[in-house]
N, C-alpha and C positions, 0 to 999 in steps of 0.2 A: 396576856404577860399586858403590864402598864406601859404607858409610853419612856418611864423614867425605865423601867426595865430594857427598853429598845434601845437606850441613849447610855446607858450605862460607858466609864471608858475602857479603852482597851486595856487599860493598866493594869483593870480587874480582873481582866482574864485572860491580855497573850502570854504575861509570865507564867501562871498554872495552869493550861494548856498544853504548850511548850515542854515543861518540866515532867508535866503526865506523857506528853509524847516519847520524852527521849527515857524515862526513868524505865518501863515495859523491857525498852527493846535493849537497856543493856545490860536486865537481869537476865534475857534471854540469850544474848547474844556474848557475854564476858563472865558476868557471875555466874551462870550457868558449870563455866569451865574450870573455875578457880571452885566451885563446891564439892564437882564430882573429883579433882584432882585429890581434896581434901579429904575425902571421901575411899579416898582407895581403889580408885577405878582406874583403868590403864591408861596411859594416851590413847593406844589404838581405839580404846572403846567410847573415848571422850572426845575424840577429834571425828571418830564416823556417826554418830548422835550428834553432837553440836553443830555441824553441819548442815544438818536436815534442818534446823533451826531458819536457817535463809530464804527456803523454802516460800514462806506466804510473802513475801519481797519481790521474790521472783516473779509468781505468778498475780499480784495484787492487782493490778491492771484488768485482770478478767470479769473481775467484782466490783467494780470502783461503779460503772453506770447504775447498778443496786442503790448504792447509796443514795444516787442524786433521785433516782425514781420510786423509792419509801422512804417514809416519815421525813423528817429535816437533821440536817445535818448535828441541832444542839442537843435532840434525843439523840443519834450513836454516836455522841461523845460520852456524855453523861452512860449511857446502859452500858457502851464498851468497857468504861474504866468498873463497872459497878460489877461486868462477870471478871474483868482480870484482877480485882482484891482477892475474888473468891479464889480465882485457878493459882493466884500465888502463894493464899494460906494455905490450901491443898495441897500444891508443889513443897511449901514447910513442913505439914504434919506428916507427909509421906519420907521425909529422911529416918525416919523413925520407925520403917517396915523393912524387911527383909529383901521385898520387891522394888527399893527405892528409887534405882536406877530407870525403871522400866515406865515409873507410877509417875514418878517428877518430870521427864521426858513426856510423856502425854499431857504434864498440865503443861511445861515447859511449851509446846508446839499448840494449843490451844488459847498459851498468851499472847503465842508469835502471831498467829493468825488475828486475834483479837485487837493486838497493835497494831498490826498492818491497815487494819477496817478504821480504828483510829487514826491515823496518821491522815488517810484520804479525807477522813471528816474534818477534824481538826484544820487542815490545810484549806480545804475548801467554807469552812466559817469565817476561816480568817480573813478571805476575799470577800466574802457576803457580808460580814457586820461592820466594815468599813470600807472610806474610800478612799481610790488611788493614793493620795496624799499620806492619808494616814499609813494604809498599807507600806508604802514607801520610808516613812520614818520607824514603824515599829519591827522592820524586814533585821537590823539587826538584836532587839530587847527579845524575839521569838528565838535568834539563834543563840544570841546568850543563854537563856534560859533553858534552853536544851542542853548545853553547856554544863550548866549546872547539875542539870538531873544527872549528868557524866561523871560529874566529880563527886558527885552524893552516890551514886551507884560504886563507880573503880576506886573509890577513896574512900569515904566517909561508913560506907557498908562491910566494904573489906577491912578495916583499921576496926571495926566495931565487931564481926566474928573472930578479929585476932586477938583483941583484949579478952573478949567474955571464953576464948578456946586458952588464953593463957592461964587466966583467974579458976575457972573450971576444969580443966584439963580435957572435957568433954565436946567434941567437934562436932556431933550430930545438933548438940543443943545449941551451939553458937552460930551455924548456918538456920537453924530452925526457927531462932528466935529474930534474927538478920530479917528472915524473909517475913515473918507476920509482920516484925516492923514497917516494911516494904508495904503490904497486902493494905496495914490500919494507913499507912498513907494515902495508897488510890484509894481505898474507902472513904478518905476526906475528903481524896479532889473530886470524888464523885457525889458526894454529900452539896458540897458548895459549889459545883458546876451545874446539879440541878436546880438549885435554889437561886445561884445570881450570875448564870449567862443571861446576855440578853436573847431575847427572840426577835431579830431581824425580820421585816414585812418578806424580803427576797428568800429568807430559808423556809420555803416551803417544798411538797416531792412535785419532781419535773413528771408530771405524766407522757411531755411529750418524748422525755428518753428513749418510752418504747421504742417508737420509730426509729430512732437514734440508731439502733443494735444493732439494724441491716448494715449497717455503715462502718460498725465493725470491723468485720473482717476485710474492707477496703482501706481502713487505717493501716493493715498490717500490709496486703498487698502495696499499699502508697510507699511503707517505711522498705519494704525489701525491694523496691525498686528504683531506690534515693540511690544517686550515684557515688560509685565506689563502698558500699554497705558494706560488699563482702570482706573487703580490705577492715573496714570499720568498726564488725561485727568479728574478728580475727584481735584487731587490737584490743576490743573492747573486753575481749575474752583472756589475753594472756597478759597484758598491761599488769593488772597487780596479782598473776598467778604467783611467786616467791613470795609474795606479802602475805597471799589469801592461805598457803602452807604455816608461814611465819608464824599468823594471828593463832592459831588454834592451839600452837604448843611455849610461847613465849614464857604465860603463865605459870605450868606444868612444868619448864627449863627452871625456873628461876625457884619455883617450890621445891621441887626435888632433892633428895639427899643426897651429900657428894660422893657418895658410892655410886649414886646411880647418875652419876655424870650431871647434877645440877647444881645451883648454886645455894641452897641449902638459906634460902629467905625465909623468913617468919609470914602469915599470914598478913601481919597487919604493916609489915617492910613492903611487899610485891603490895598493898594499897597507896601506902607513898609513892614508891615507884611508875605507879601507873595515874594514881586517882588527882595526884599533884602535881611532882616534877613530869612526870612523861603527860598529861593533860597542858598544864602550860606551856609545854614546847610545843604540844597539837597544835592548838589554837594559836600560838604568835607565828607558826611556819604557814601554817593555813590564810592568816592576813598578808604575813610577807610574800606568800606565793602568789595572792590575790594581785596586790601590790601590783606586782613584777608584771605580770600579765596586763593587767589593765594600763601601764606604760609603755611598755615594750612590742604585747601583743601574743599570740599565743604560736605563731608560725617560729618566730624566734626564740622563745623559754621554751617550747614545751620538755626538747631534747635535755637542757641542763635540770629541769625540775624534774623528768622520769631519773636521771640521775642520780637528783638529789632525795627521791625515792628508794632507790633502790641500793647505792652505795653503802648508807648508813647499818642495813641488813648483815654487812661485816664485826659490828660488835659484837652480834651472839656467835660469830665465830671465834672470837676475840675471846669471849666470856667462855665459851665451852672447853677452852684449853688455859684459861685461867681461871680457873674455879674459887681461888682464895683470895677475890677484891674484896676490898675496904667496903663498906657497904654504900658509904658517899660516893665513891668511884663507877658503883652500878646504875645508882639513880642517876649520876651525868650519864651514861653509856644509856640508856633508856631514853634519856631528855635525847640525846643529839639523833636517836632513831624517830622518836615520835615527832621531833622537828622537820627533819625530812621528809616524813609521815604527812604531815599538814602541806607540807608545800606540793607536795606528789601529787597527792590528790586533789589538789585545786587544779592543775592542769590536765586531769581527767575527765575531773568535770564539765569543767569549759570544752572540751575537745566534744564531749555527749551533745553539747547545747549547740553545737556546728551540724551534728549528726542530726538533722531535722528537716522534715519536707516543709512549706512553708505553709499550706494548707493545715497541719496536724503538730502543730510545734508541740503540743503539752504532749499528746498522747505520743506523738514519737520519742518526746525526753522519757516519758513513760517506761515504754519500750526498751530502750537503750538503759537504764537503771535496773531492771529486770532482768537484762542480759547480763548486765553487771553482775548483779547479786547471784546468778549463775557461774559468774566465771569467779566466785568467790566460794562456792556450796564445793562444786565438785573437786577441787584441788585438799578440799580440807576434810574429804574422805578417807584419802590414802595417806595424808600425813601424817598421824598418829600411828601407823601401821609402819610406813617408813622411818620412823626414828625408832619404832622399837628393834626395827631391823639392824640400823648402822650406826645408834648412837649419837649422842647430841652434835659432836663437831661435826660428821659428815653431815648429818641432814642438813645443818644447818650453810655448807657449803652445796647441796644441793640447793637450799631454797636461793643462794646466791646466783647459782647455774640457771635456777627458774626464773630469773629476771631479764634474762637477756632474750628470750624473741621479743616479746613483746616492746623491747628499745629498737630492735631490727627493725621494726614494722614503721618505726617513726618517720623515716626519709620518703617512703610511698605515702604519705598521707597526704590527702588533699586538703590542707589545712587554710581556716580562713583568717583572717583580720577583723570582722566585724566586731570581734570582741573586745576589740582593743578600746574602746571608749565606754567598755560598761562600769 
């Protein structure tokens, strides 16, 4: 690479790499649920199979060192994007086959593993490609473009699928077309990054990492020796238990016909609900939650923020008993729930930052996020079957009750206020 390539502005690759990070994550963890619902898959199967797609983020810490040891972050970014483009296109074409559920799930699982690997490479490249001052400046930029990918995936793509469905009457073609579009975008990102990404001198295989693998076990031992780690793990696993159950069934609930207990929204309306109104509310909630914690500290704010995460789940109880609401009112209720979600998860992420040892901060945070993903995966396995057994109203009541154990643990947490200055 030339010196010019090494000195390219972060504006030329930070937005695109973080858009490429968000797109496949949303495809496997959000879009897949809507696709399967529209393709006639039962809630039980949707929740069970798509919950497995969290697995790569649960265990990605296990192969993270390999990305440092072999090849460059630049190569990992480019080639994972190329493989994801192929896998997304394969998933699109599989929707036209009788065994679409299992073939597409295999593709989505492949995308999930590639996406988790891509996340590690992108975050590592971000730190290697610029100095601390630029990293601080672009932290908000990278977050913004990740959110743009969320908007594009859960908003634009869903609304586009809805429009194709309305115009053609063919659900399979609508989602095949949308996924092929996503594959084409990922392919273009691969070409762009293969040509344009800078090649920092520091981005090279770290042969010393091989000797550090012996330290891997010590990192885990140190984590499980942390003060009050048992209580912390219980909190991480239960704090989002209700939300994890809710997450897998909100889109099916909104899409289901009235006779099935749902809101009977169109595909495009669900795209508006979550991709525009909901996402805007989520972003505002996250920003406000971060400001509140920075001003008052985590110790004083975690309880009210946890309440704001969980209390809005009641809007789904209300909607399940009143399915003939106006569409604008439904958008507003979804916005309220997503706003609370944004505020409450901010407090949760700040708490996980405190649950780290001084020597292995980054690694310990990665372990905590993996356990968090496990806490999201396990409730999802049972949520679809539970909803099928009891119906939407009782299911949403159970979701609300499932939020209580995590909140009951808050008074016993040993919270630190060092984040107050963050």
